[in-house]
N, C-alpha and C positions, 0 to 999 in steps of 0.2 A: 442465355435465356433465364428470365425471372418469372417465377410463378407466384401470384398472390392469391391467398384464399380469404375472400371477403366474407365476414359473417352475414348470413341471410336469415330469413324467417325460420324459427324453430332451431332444431339441432342440425343445421346445414350450413354449407359455405358455397359461395359462387367463385369459381376460378377465373382469374384474369392473367393472361400470359403476355409478357412484353419481350419481344425479340427484335432483331434487326436484320431484315431480309436483304439489306444491301451488302451484308457480310457473307463470304463464302462458306464460313463454318456455322452459319445460323439458318441453313436451308432445311428447316424441320418440316416434315409432312404433318397433316392432321393426326394420322395414326400415332406418330411419335409423340406429338404434343399431348395427346390423350393419354398415352402410356405413362409419360412423366408426371402428368397431373395426378393420375391415380396413385402411382407408386410413391411419390413424394408427399401426396396428401395423407397417406397413412401415418407419416411422421409429423408433418406440419399441422394437419388439421385435427390430429389427436382424436380420432374415432368419429369425427363428425361426418355427415353425409356430403359427398362432393356432388353438387348439382352440375353434371357434365353438360346438360342441355342448355345451361346458362353460360357456358364457356365463351369468353370474349378474347380475341387476340389482337394485339396492336404491334405494328412494326414502327419502332421509334429508335432514335439515336440516344443510346444510354451508355453509361459507364458505371462499373461497380467495383467495390473492394470488400473483401471478407477477410478478417484477421482473427487469429487465435494465438494467444500469447501465454507462455508459462514462465517468462523471464523473472517477473516478480511473483514468487510463489504465493499462492493464495488467489491469484487472478486466473489460474489455469482453466477454470471452468467458465470464464467469461469470453465471449466472442463479440465481434463488432462487425456489423454490415452497413454499408453506405452505398447508395446508388443515386446517380444524378440522371434525370430524364429531361430531354429537351422537348418543349412544346407538347406536353402531355394533354390528353383530352380531359374534360371535366370529371368524367367518371373516376379516373385515377386521382384527381385532385381531391375528390371528396372521400377518399379512403378512410381518413381519420378526421373525425369531427372535432376540430380544435375549439369550435365555438363553445362547447360545453365547459371549457376551462377559462378561456379569456373573457367569457361573459360574467364570471363571478367577480364580485366587488368586495367581498370581505373574506378574511382568512379562513373562517369556519366553513363557508360554502366551498371555497377552493379546496380545502383539505377533504371534504366529503367527496368531491369530484375525483381528486387524485387517488383516493383510496380504492377506486375501481380497478387500479392497476394491479391490485393484490391477486386477482385471478384474471390474467391477461387474455386467456383463451375466450372468455365470455364477451369481451369488449373490444379487443383489438384484432386487426387482421394478422394472419401469419403468412409466411412465405418460404420460398426455396429458390436456389438458383442451380442451373445446370451448365457445365462447361464440357464441351467435347474434348476427348483426350487427344494428345499428339500422335504422331505416327508410330511411336514406340510403345503405346499402351492401348489397352481396350477398355480400361476402366473409366466410366463416366464420373466426373467430379461433381459432387452435389453436397449442399449443406442446407439445413433449415434454420429459421429464425422467426422472431416475433417483431412486428413493426410497432414502434412506440412514438415515432415522430415523422411527420411529412410536411415540412415547410415548403411553401410555394411562393415564388416571387417572379415578377416581370423585370426585364431590363429597363434602363432609364428611358428608353424611347417607346416602351410598352409594345415592341414588335415580337420579341421572343420571351418565352417563359421557361422557368426551370423548376421542376419538381424533385425534391430530395427525399429519399427514403432512408430512414435510420432504424436499424433493427439490432437485435442481440439473440443469443441462445436462450431458450426458455424451457422450463418444465414446471407446470403448475404445482405438482405435488412437492417438488423440491423446493419451490419458493414458499409455499404456504405451510408445509409440515414442519412443526417445531417440537423438539423433544430433547431431554437431557441425556447425557452419557456418563457412566461411572466406570473408569478404567482402573484396574488394579495390577500391581507388579507381580502377582503370584501366578498369573495365567498367561499363556502366549497371546500376544496382541491380536494375531489373525483370527484365532478362534473366538475371541471376544467380539471382534468387529462383525464376523459372520453371524453370530447370534443376535447382536444388537440391531444391525441393519436388516437382517433377515426378517425380524419381527415387523419392520416397516415395509416389507415387500421388495427389498433390494437384494441382489446377489453381489457377493464380493469375490472378484477373481484376481489372480496374481499373475503378472508377467512370468513366463516360464523361467527366465533367467534369474528371477528374484525368489523363486520357491524355496531353495535351500536356506536362504537367510530369513525370509519372512515367516516361514512355518514354525520356526523356533524362536523368533524374536520376542523377547520379553519387554513390556513397556518400560521406558526409562524412569517413569514417575507414576506414583498413585495420584490420580487427579479426577476431580469431578468437573465435567464440562456442563455449564449451565444451559437451560433451554435455548435452542437456536435452530436455524434451518440445517438441513442435511449438509449443504455446501459448507456452511460456517463450521460446523462440528468437525467435518473431515479436514478442513484447513488446519484447525488447531491440533487435532490428533497427529496429522502428518508432520507438521512443524516440529512437534515434540519428539517424534520418533524417526526423523530423517527418511520420510517416505513421500513419493509423488502419487497423486491420485487424479484420475479423469473419470467423469461420470457420463455414461451413455444413458441419456434421458429416455430414449425409446425402449430400450430393453431393461431399464431399471437395474443397470449393472454398474458397479464401482470397480474400476481397474486400479490396482496398486503396483507401484514400481519402487524398489529400493534405490535410494540415492547414495550408493556406495561404489567406489571404484571397481570392486570385484563383482558387482551385480548390475552393471550398466546395461541398457537395453540391448537386446540381441542384434546381431549384424543385419542390416537392412539389405534389401534386394534392389532398391532404386539406385541407379548409377548416374552420375553427372560428370561431364567432361567439358573442356574448353573448346576442342576442335573436333569432337565426335570420333576420335580414333578408336574408341571402344564401342564394338557393335551393340546396339540397343540402348545406348547412353542418351541422356537428355542434355542439350547444350546449355552451358552457362553463359550469361551475359552480364559481366561485371562480377568481380570477386575481391573482397577485402578482408583482412585480418585485423582483429582488435583484441585488446586485453589478453595477450599471450596466446589464447587457444580458441577464441571465438571468431566465427566467420559470418559474413553477410554476402549472399549472392542471389541473383535473379536467374531464372531458368525457364524452359518450356514448362507449361502447366502439366503437373503430375499429381496424383492423389497422395498427400502426405498427412501424417497424424502427428500430434503433439507427443514428444518424448520418444518417438521411434528413431532409428538411426538410418542415415543414408551414406553412400560411398561417393567420394570425389576422387577421380583419377587425374593426376597432373600431366596432361598432354600439351601444356602451354609451352614447355621447354624454356621456361623462364626461371633460371636458377635462383635459389634463395628464398622464394615465396613460402615454401613449406618446410624449410630446414628445421624449425623448432617443434614441428608437430610429430605425433606418433603415427607410424606407418602401419598399414595392414600387412600381415605376413606374406600374402602372395603378391606377385608383380605380374604385369601383363606385357608380353613382348610385342613391340611394334617396329618392324624392320630390325635395325640394329639397336634401337632404343628399348629400354625396359621401363614401363610406367609404374610409378608407385601409387598406391591408393591410400586414402585417408578416410577414417570414419568420423562423421559428425552427427551428434545427437540434436534432434530438432527441438529448439527452445521456443521457436515462434515461426509461424508461417502466415503468409498473406497472399490471397489470390486477386489479381487484377484482370478485369475483362472489359474490353471496349472495342471501338473501331480501330483504335491505335494499336493495341496489343492485348494478348492473352498470355499471362505468365503467373509464376509463383515466386515469391521472394521468401527466402529461408534465412533464418538466424540460427546457427548451430554451434556446438562446442565440441572440440576434438578431445576434451578431457572432461569427463562427467563430474569429477570431484571439484576441479577448478570452477566449473560453471555454477556451482552452488554456494560460493562465497567470494568475497572480494579479496583477491590475493594481495593487492597492495596494502590494504588495511591490516591484513594478517601479518605481513612482513614488518610493517611500521610498528605494530604493537610488540613484536618480537624485539625490535631495536630498543624500544623504551623499556621493555621488561628487563633487559640486561644492563641498562644504564645505571650508574651509581652517582649519587649527588654528594 
């Protein structure tokens, strides 16, 4: 289910719900729809009044993908939402008025129109999606986003139309607020960050596993960070000091995680298996290993977060696939066999939802240290470092 909050008159939004009643997992009642519209509207509509009396619901054939990646550090606050809707009604097609951009015929006028994106909540619709959990979970999977593009096209015979929705995570304050940061090496970094961002209305929290390291971590360099957005400043600070960060826009909280082998994310409770031999596990469809310790797999949809860890138990009985990976200390007996478990840190996840399938694809690393630099480049440099001419 996709919920769109369309700007209305005044400080209000009109909710539009897109679902597919031909699917068994999309049989929502009006009461359920209303509950999700209100609960997600608190995050997506950002304090605006939701005109529930103007709620409109459409049953359409749609597919959507929502991705959140932290592989290239610095992009971990960026998300991507894409949805394709077949034969959408005209009200959906008119969500974003592209005419205000394509009607401009000189660069100055176009720049003025594009500058409206600086505060997206005032000019662009926002949205959210809801995915029902599988049988092993009771947690509803949902995310919010801002829509910034809605291209619409007919096929060559003009019989069927396709409306695409493109969106990303947003926070007006994070996008607009610019300030400088001055970090010194004489004071622990965490206390400095709490003071600096506390003055901007943000709370800095630390993953419990990282508290012993970050509470006493001294910055590696004295540095002045010039005026920039909160996201950009945190990117630079974290790169300099080997830290990961994720910002919760709704609670104005910055979560910090040390990127060191002895302070990797705490062990996760979400379990994945190939043949479901472990009770309560989520079934994997496809699994591949790359770059020594990195895996890619698709599984039943379950709520995952960036940089947390998940467990994979090898009940495939396919020898050799996990031989080079680090095992969890405990094993699970299954008949005469003993299943080994492996922990993977989530570097990227992507949800897919359509008539064809509902799933989550995860890219994870079995080694927190290796995931943060290119091992082959490191080894090559070591070879040349020892070479004599």
